[in-house]
C-alpha positions in Angstrom: -16.2 2.2 -11.7 -15.8 -1.5 -10.3 -15.9 -3.5 -13.4 -15.6 -1.6 -16.5 -13.2 1.1 -15.9 -10.3 -0.8 -14.8 -9.4 -1.9 -18.3 -11.7 1.8 -20.2 -9.0 4.5 -18.7 -6.8 7.2 -19.9 -4.0 4.8 -18.7 -5.1 1.7 -20.4 -7.8 2.3 -23.0 -9.0 -1.2 -24.2 -10.6 -1.0 -27.2 -9.5 2.2 -27.9 -12.6 3.3 -25.8 -12.5 5.2 -22.1 -15.4 5.0 -19.9 -13.8 7.5 -17.2 -16.1 10.3 -18.1 -19.4 11.0 -20.2 -18.0 12.4 -23.2 -15.2 9.3 -23.8 -18.6 7.4 -23.2 -20.8 7.9 -25.7 -17.9 7.8 -28.2 -17.1 4.9 -30.5 -14.0 2.6 -29.7 -12.2 0.4 -32.1 -15.4 -1.2 -33.4 -16.5 2.2 -34.7 -19.9 1.7 -33.8 -21.5 4.3 -31.0 -21.2 3.2 -28.0 -24.3 5.3 -26.7 -26.8 6.2 -29.3 -28.9 9.0 -26.5 -32.6 8.3 -26.2 -31.6 4.9 -28.3 -30.8 2.0 -25.9 -31.2 -0.6 -28.5 -29.0 1.2 -30.7 -26.4 1.5 -28.5 -23.0 -0.5 -29.4 -22.5 -1.1 -25.4 -25.9 -2.6 -24.4 -24.8 -5.6 -26.6 -21.9 -5.5 -25.4 -23.0 -5.9 -21.8 -25.9 -8.5 -21.8 -25.5 -11.8 -21.9 -26.5 -14.5 -24.7 -28.2 -17.3 -23.9 -25.2 -19.2 -22.4 -25.4 -16.3 -20.0 -22.1 -15.3 -20.6 -22.0 -11.5 -22.2 -18.8 -9.9 -23.9 -18.2 -7.4 -21.3 -16.8 -7.1 -19.0 -14.2 -9.2 -20.1 -13.6 -12.4 -18.6 -15.9 -11.6 -15.6 -19.5 -12.6 -14.8 -21.8 -10.5 -16.9 -23.9 -7.8 -14.9 -26.5 -8.2 -13.1 -30.1 -7.8 -14.6 -31.1 -4.7 -12.6 -27.3 -2.9 -13.4 -28.2 -3.7 -17.1 -32.0 -2.3 -16.8 -30.3 0.9 -15.4 -28.2 1.2 -18.0 -30.7 0.9 -21.0 -32.8 3.1 -18.4 -30.0 6.4 -18.6 -29.5 6.2 -22.2 -33.4 5.9 -22.9 -34.0 8.9 -20.6 -31.0 10.7 -23.0 -27.8 9.6 -21.3 -27.3 12.7 -19.3 -24.0 13.1 -17.3 -25.6 13.4 -14.2 -22.2 12.1 -12.6 -21.7 13.6 -8.6 -18.8 15.9 -8.4 -17.4 14.0 -5.8 -17.0 11.0 -8.1 -16.0 12.8 -11.3 -12.5 11.8 -13.1 -10.5 14.5 -12.8 -6.6 13.3 -13.5 -5.4 11.1 -15.7 -1.6 11.2 -18.3 -3.1 14.9 -19.9 -4.3 16.2 -17.0 -1.8 15.9 -14.0 -2.4 16.3 -10.5 -1.4 19.9 -9.2 0.0 20.0 -5.9 -1.1 23.3 -3.3 1.5 21.6 -0.5 3.2 18.0 -0.3 1.3 15.2 -0.8 1.1 13.2 2.4 3.8 10.2 1.8 2.2 6.7 2.7 5.1 4.3 1.1 8.0 4.3 -0.9 10.3 2.0 -2.4 13.5 1.7 -3.9 13.8 -0.3 -7.3 16.3 -3.5 -6.9 18.5 -1.8 -8.9 19.2 1.2 -6.6 18.3 3.5 -9.5 15.0 4.9 -8.7 12.8 5.4 -5.8 8.9 4.8 -6.2 6.5 7.3 -3.8 2.7 7.8 -3.5 1.8 10.7 -4.2 -2.2 11.8 -4.5 -4.2 9.6 -7.8 -0.3 9.1 -8.7 3.0 7.0 -7.9 5.9 9.3 -8.7 9.4 7.6 -9.6 12.1 9.5 -8.6 16.1 9.0 -9.3 17.2 7.3 -6.4 19.8 10.5 -5.3 16.8 13.0 -5.3 17.9 14.6 -8.3 15.0 14.3 -10.7 11.5 12.7 -11.3 12.0 10.4 -14.0 8.2 9.5 -14.3 4.5 10.2 -13.4 2.2 7.1 -12.5 -1.7 8.1 -13.0 -4.4 6.4 -12.1 -7.6 5.9 -11.0 -6.4 5.4 -7.4 -6.8 8.8 -5.7 -5.1 7.3 -2.3 -2.1 5.5 -2.7 -1.7 3.0 -0.1 1.2 0.5 -1.2 4.0 1.0 -4.0 5.6 -2.0 -4.8 8.4 -3.3 -7.0 8.8 -6.4 -8.3 11.8 -8.9 -8.0 13.5 -8.2 -11.7 12.6 -4.7 -11.0 10.3 -4.3 -14.2 7.1 -3.7 -12.6 5.5 -2.0 -10.1 2.5 -3.5 -7.5 0.1 -0.1 -6.5 -2.3 -0.9 -3.7 -5.0 2.0 -3.2 -8.1 2.9 -4.1 -11.4 5.5 -3.6 -12.0 5.8 -0.1 -15.2 4.6 0.7 -15.9 3.5 -3.0 -13.2 0.8 -4.1 -10.3 -0.3 -3.7 -7.7 -0.8 -6.2 -4.8 -3.0 -7.7 -2.8 -1.2 -10.3 0.0 -3.5 -12.2 2.0 -1.1 -14.2 4.7 -2.9 -17.0 7.3 -0.3 -16.4 9.2 -1.4 -19.4 8.4 -3.7 -22.0 8.5 -7.0 -21.2 11.5 -8.2 -24.1 13.2 -4.6 -23.2 16.9 -5.8 -22.3 19.0 -4.7 -20.1 21.7 -2.2 -20.0 25.0 -2.7 -17.8 26.6 1.0 -17.3 30.4 0.6 -18.1 32.7 2.6 -15.9 35.2 5.0 -18.2 38.1 3.5 -16.7 36.8 0.0 -18.0 36.5 1.7 -22.0 40.3 2.7 -21.2 42.1 -0.5 -19.5 44.5 -1.6 -21.8 45.4 -5.3 -20.5 42.9 -7.7 -19.2 43.8 -7.4 -15.6 43.2 -3.8 -15.7 39.7 -4.4 -17.1 39.3 -7.2 -14.6 39.8 -4.9 -11.8 37.8 -2.0 -13.0 34.8 -4.4 -12.9 34.3 -5.0 -9.3 33.5 -1.0 -9.4 31.0 -1.1 -12.2 27.6 0.0 -11.4 24.6 -2.9 -11.4 22.9 -4.1 -14.1 20.2 -1.5 -14.4 16.6 -0.8 -16.2 16.4 1.8 -18.5 12.6 3.2 -17.3 11.3 6.5 -18.7 8.0 7.8 -19.4 7.5 6.2 -22.4 8.1 2.7 -21.3 5.7 2.6 -19.0 2.2 1.3 -19.1 -0.6 -0.4 -17.2 -1.1 -3.6 -17.8 -3.6 -4.3 -15.2 -6.4 -2.1 -13.0 -7.7 -5.1 -10.2 -11.2 -3.6 -8.3 -12.0 -5.4 -4.8 -13.6 -4.4 -1.7 -15.7 -1.2 -1.2 -12.6 0.8 0.3 -8.9 1.2 -0.2 -6.3 -1.9 -0.4 -3.4 -2.1 1.7 0.1 -3.7 2.0 1.0 -4.9 -1.7 3.3 -7.5 -1.8 5.2 -9.7 -4.9 6.1 -13.5 -4.4 9.4 -13.8 -5.4 9.0 -15.3 -8.7 7.3 -12.1 -10.2 3.8 -14.6 -10.5 1.4 -13.2 -7.9 0.7 -10.1 -6.3 -1.0 -10.1 -2.2 -2.9 -7.5 -0.6 -4.7 -6.6 2.4 -8.6 -5.9 1.9 -11.3 -3.6 3.7 -13.4 -6.7 4.2 -11.1 -8.2 6.0 -10.3 -10.9 3.5 -6.5 -11.0 1.7 -6.1 -11.7 -1.8 -3.5 -12.9 -4.3 -3.4 -12.2 -8.2 -1.7 -13.6 -11.3 0.2 -10.5 -12.0 0.0 -11.7 -15.8 -3.5 -12.5 -16.3 -5.5 -10.4 -13.3 -6.8 -13.7 -11.7 -7.8 -13.5 -8.1 -6.0 -16.9 -7.6 -5.6 -16.3 -3.5 -8.5 -15.7 -1.0 -8.7 -16.0 2.7 -10.7 -14.2 5.6 -8.9 -15.2 8.6 -8.7 -11.5 9.9 -11.3 -10.1 12.2 -10.1 -6.2 10.7 -8.6 -4.7 7.9 -4.8 -6.8 7.0 -2.9 -3.7 6.3 0.6 -5.2 5.3 1.4 -8.7 3.5 4.8 -10.6 2.8 5.4 -14.0 0.9 7.8 -16.6 2.4 11.3 -17.1 1.2 10.5 -20.0 -1.5 6.7 -18.0 -1.9 4.4 -20.9 -1.1 3.5 -18.9 1.8 2.0 -15.1 2.8 1.8 -13.7 6.3 -0.2 -11.1 6.9 -0.7 -8.2 9.9 -3.7 -6.7 10.8 -5.5 -4.2 12.9 -7.1 -6.6 14.5 -3.5 -7.5 16.5 -3.3 -10.6 14.6 -0.1 -12.0 12.7 -1.5 -14.7 10.2 0.1 -17.4 8.2 -1.4 -18.7 4.6 -0.7 -22.0 2.4 -0.4 -20.2 -1.0 -1.4 -23.0 -3.2 -4.1 -24.4 -0.6 -5.6 -20.7 0.3 -5.9 -22.3 3.9 -5.0 -20.2 6.6 -2.4 -22.2 8.5 -1.7 -20.5 12.3 -1.6 -17.0 14.2 2.2 -16.4 13.9 2.0 -14.0 17.3 0.0 -14.7 20.2 -3.6 -14.4 20.2 -3.7 -13.5 24.1 -5.4 -10.9 24.8 -3.1 -8.2 26.0 0.2 -9.9 24.5 -0.1 -7.4 21.9 -1.5 -4.1 22.8 -3.0 -2.6 19.4 -3.4 -3.0 16.0 -0.3 -4.2 13.2 0.7 -2.1 10.3 4.4 -2.6 9.5 5.5 -5.9 7.8 8.8 -7.2 6.7 10.9 -10.5 6.3 14.1 -11.3 6.3 16.3 -11.8 3.1 16.8 -14.9 3.5 15.0 -16.7 6.2 11.3 -17.6 7.4 11.4 -14.4 9.8 9.1 -11.5 9.9 9.8 -8.1 11.8 6.3 -6.8 12.4 5.4 -3.0 13.9 2.0 -1.6 15.2 0.4 0.4 17.6 2.7 -0.8 21.3 5.6 0.7 19.5 7.5 -2.3 20.2 9.0 -4.2 16.9 9.6 -7.7 16.8 10.8 -10.5 14.8 8.9 -13.7 15.0 9.2 -17.2 12.8 6.4 -18.3 10.0 6.2 -21.4 11.2 5.6 -22.7 14.5 8.4 -25.7 15.9 6.5 -26.2 19.6 3.3 -27.4 20.7 0.6 -24.7 20.9 -0.6 -24.3 24.8 -2.8 -21.2 25.8 -1.3 -18.0 26.1 2.1 -18.7 24.6 3.9 -16.6 22.0 6.8 -19.3 21.4 7.4 -18.1 17.7 8.5 -15.4 19.1 12.3 -15.1 18.2 13.5 -10.6 19.5 11.7 -8.3 21.1 13.5 -4.8 20.6 13.5 -1.8 22.9 10.4 0.1 22.5 9.7 3.4 20.2 7.4 6.4 21.0 3.9 6.5 18.9 2.9 3.6 16.9 4.9 1.6 14.4 4.1 2.2 10.7 7.4 1.5 8.8 9.8 -1.5 9.5 12.3 -2.9 7.0 15.7 -5.1 6.8 19.0 -4.5 5.8 19.8 -6.6 2.7 22.4 -8.2 4.5 19.6 -9.0 7.5 21.8 -7.9 10.0 20.2 -4.5 11.0 16.3 -3.7 11.0 15.3 -0.2 10.5 11.8 0.9 12.0 9.9 4.1 11.8 7.2 5.1 14.6 4.8 8.2 14.9 3.5 10.2 18.1 1.3 13.1 17.6 3.1 14.7 14.7 6.6 14.4 15.7 8.8 10.5 14.6 11.3 8.4 15.8 13.6 6.5 13.1 15.8 3.5 14.9 18.1 1.3 13.6 18.4 -1.9 15.9 21.7 -4.8 15.4 19.8 -7.6 14.5 22.8 -10.5 14.3 21.8 -12.9 16.5 21.2 -17.2 16.2 17.3 -17.4 15.4 17.5 -21.1 16.8 15.7 -22.0 19.5 17.2 -23.5 22.6 16.0 -26.7 24.3 15.7 -24.8 27.3 13.7 -22.0 26.0 11.8 -24.7 24.3 10.7 -26.6 27.3 9.4 -23.1 28.6 7.7 -21.8 25.9 5.7 -24.9 25.7 4.4 -24.5 29.4 1.5 -22.7 30.0 2.1 -19.4 30.9 0.4 -19.3 34.5 2.9 -22.2 35.0 5.7 -20.3 34.5 8.0 -19.4 37.3 9.5 -16.3 37.5 13.0 -17.7 36.6 11.4 -19.3 34.1 10.1 -16.1 33.1 13.0 -13.9 33.6 15.0 -16.3 31.5 12.7 -15.9 28.2 12.6 -12.4 28.7 16.3 -12.4 28.5 16.1 -14.5 25.2 13.9 -12.7 23.3 16.0 -9.4 24.1 19.6 -11.1 23.9 22.2 -9.2 20.8 19.5 -6.7 20.3 20.5 -2.5 20.8 19.3 0.7 19.2 22.8 1.3 17.0 21.5 4.9 16.0 18.2 7.2 16.7 16.8 10.1 14.7 14.3 12.4 15.7 12.1 14.1 13.4 9.6 16.6 13.2 7.2 15.4 11.1 4.8 11.6 11.4 6.7 9.0 8.8 4.6 6.9 7.5 7.0 5.2 4.9 10.5 3.6 5.6 12.5 1.5 2.8 16.8 0.5 2.5 18.3 1.1 -0.7 19.5 -2.3 -2.3 22.9 -1.6 -1.4 22.2 -0.7 2.4 24.5 2.4 2.7 20.9 4.9 3.0 17.4 4.8 4.5 14.6 6.2 2.7 11.8 7.9 5.4 8.6 10.1 4.0 5.4 10.6 5.4 3.4 13.8 6.8 4.9 16.8 5.5 5.9 15.5 1.7 9.5 15.4 2.5 11.8 12.4 0.9 14.6 12.0 3.8 17.7 10.3 2.9 19.5 9.0 6.4 22.8 7.1 6.0 22.5 4.1 7.7 25.4 3.9 9.7 25.7 7.5 10.8 21.7 7.8 11.4 22.0 11.2 10.1 20.1 13.0 7.2 22.0 13.4 4.4 19.7 15.0 1.7 15.8 16.0 1.5 13.9 16.9 -1.1 10.3 17.2 -2.4 8.7 14.2 -4.5 6.9 17.1 -6.8 6.8 20.5 -6.9 4.3 23.1 -4.9 2.5 25.3 -7.2 2.4 28.3 -4.7 -0.5 30.8 -4.5 -3.5 29.2 -5.8 -7.1 29.5 -4.7 -8.2 26.4 -2.8 -11.8 25.4 -3.4 -14.5 25.7 -0.2 -17.6 26.2 0.3 -17.9 29.7 0.1 -15.2 29.6 -2.9 -15.9 25.9 -4.7 -14.0 26.8 -7.9 -10.6 25.2 -8.6 -12.6 22.3 -7.7 -9.0 20.0 -9.8 -6.4 21.4 -7.1 -8.5 22.2 -4.4 -11.2 19.9 -3.3 -10.5 17.9 0.2 -7.8 20.1 1.0 -9.9 21.9 4.5 -8.1 21.8 7.6 -9.7 18.9 9.7 -8.6 20.6 12.8 -11.5 23.5 11.8 -14.3 24.4 10.5 -14.8 26.8 7.2 -14.6 30.1 8.2 -17.8 31.9 9.3 -19.9 28.3 9.4 -22.1 27.5 11.8 -23.0 23.7 12.6 -27.0 22.9 12.5 -26.9 19.4 13.2 -24.4 16.4 14.1 -24.4 13.1 12.4 -22.4 10.2 14.5 -21.7 6.9 12.7 -23.0 4.2 14.0 -25.7 6.0 15.8 -25.8 3.1 18.1 -23.2 1.2 19.4 -23.0 -2.6 21.0 -19.6 -4.3 22.1 -19.3 -7.5 23.2 -17.0 -8.4 25.9 -13.7 -6.3 27.2 -11.9 -6.4 24.1 -14.7 -5.1 21.7 -14.6 -1.7 20.4 -15.6 0.5 17.8 -14.8 3.4 15.8 -16.9 6.6 15.2 -17.3 9.5 12.4 -18.4 12.5 13.0 -20.4 14.8 10.5 -21.6 17.9 10.7 -24.4 19.6 8.6 -23.4 23.4 8.3 -25.4 26.3 8.0 -24.4 26.3 4.0 -26.0 22.4 3.7 -22.3 21.4 3.1 -21.3 18.2 5.0 -18.1 18.0 6.6 -16.0 15.6 8.3 -15.3 16.9 12.4 -14.3 13.3 13.7 -10.4 14.9 14.4 -12.5 18.5 16.0 -16.0 16.7 17.7 -15.6 15.7 21.7 -16.8 12.7 22.7 -19.4 12.4 25.6 
């Protein structure tokens, strides 16, 4: 999975060879030679391809280091023992373009985004990305890849490609780069019917102003997977494109921000400055910098060219931020970033410091907005940068706020003098003046309460609509000016009446696996054992923390995650 399936899967069958199931693994690719001859590793073409030569290089994996000797020996042994399909049930590849996921309930939507031309909305589904017409009038395409969990979808600046960050939890992270149209495809410009009938140059010019923007003709047939890049040991997050479309940055569960060349798939950026998972990334206006936010309550700034960590954008003083950060957006024209997280307070920061660092400062803070109830999962600037929209969720209930964001972000000399003082040396009048500065010219414009968790939010390119989605799988289109829902639609059809898989009835595993209610145990089951991971916890200092996972063993022998219903004592 980590080394080979990215290039040899149904969505991208390099060399006409698919390695995502044993049946296809045994067949020949374009070479015509049997890849695996059960019981005969020396006659298996796959072994020849992965065995390094005298120079230490192997034909496969292409463009990557050769497999380790013990990995090659394990493959030889498996072939020698008959190449039996011993794939664990939870690692079997079940979905591809010929075997699409079937939904018995709406998917939890973790990410959505508009295409630059405003024609499409990309929605994170299960094992796939769903491309919809932006008005909710229909599904255009389904992009099924290896990742069962999709965390981020992001269109390239020109709209021709889509980056997808996700993976298989506990096993593998994956970055997918999809070509939505052939790279040499022409852009079509729809012409209004009135323009066709125009009888004068003046009439044609007047009508041209109302002509829809140029768009790409994207269909299921035009789409293909360009790259499937493996990274880290769990799902990856926060994919973002450089302004010129040459790089994609992601946050990884090994606390590393990585960047990849979108043409070659080569990793070209690596920095591990975070102390916990980075969950979102964004590039500066000119593409020379990257900013990331993470679970460690930090916003980090890096140089792309040198791969160097530059600075903490937000304060690292304990208590300045009260929890992890998960949402990030950049002003359309300025190097200012909007961040949101656990404390429910959206904030705007300048990317680069213009004052000297002092202990306890938060000098890059430009504006702080009225707080929301719950954790902020989604933030976005309006296309003109004059408003922001934020979504926060608490106990399955969400708020969507729009705020005014028209202000002068220049740092006045008197405020500069205050922030360059150590916090403990600021008098109360100075603290009040600083608070007045970071809250000036901001207000809640519209507030909408939604009876579902909201995890994803995006402005339409024309700024008139805000799309949101989350726990109930419903896409809601909100008027940016009125703050009211104008349309709701489901991202995928739901198949009613299908029997879900369970410990008592393992059938229908294709559609039912992993659908147990996390708030209850399977009916009739009894707990015979409980394991807590990690088994021992050591905390170093008042700001240290850890996360616990509770796994119950049932009388049926099944192991289930009971973290949500276990009680800590």
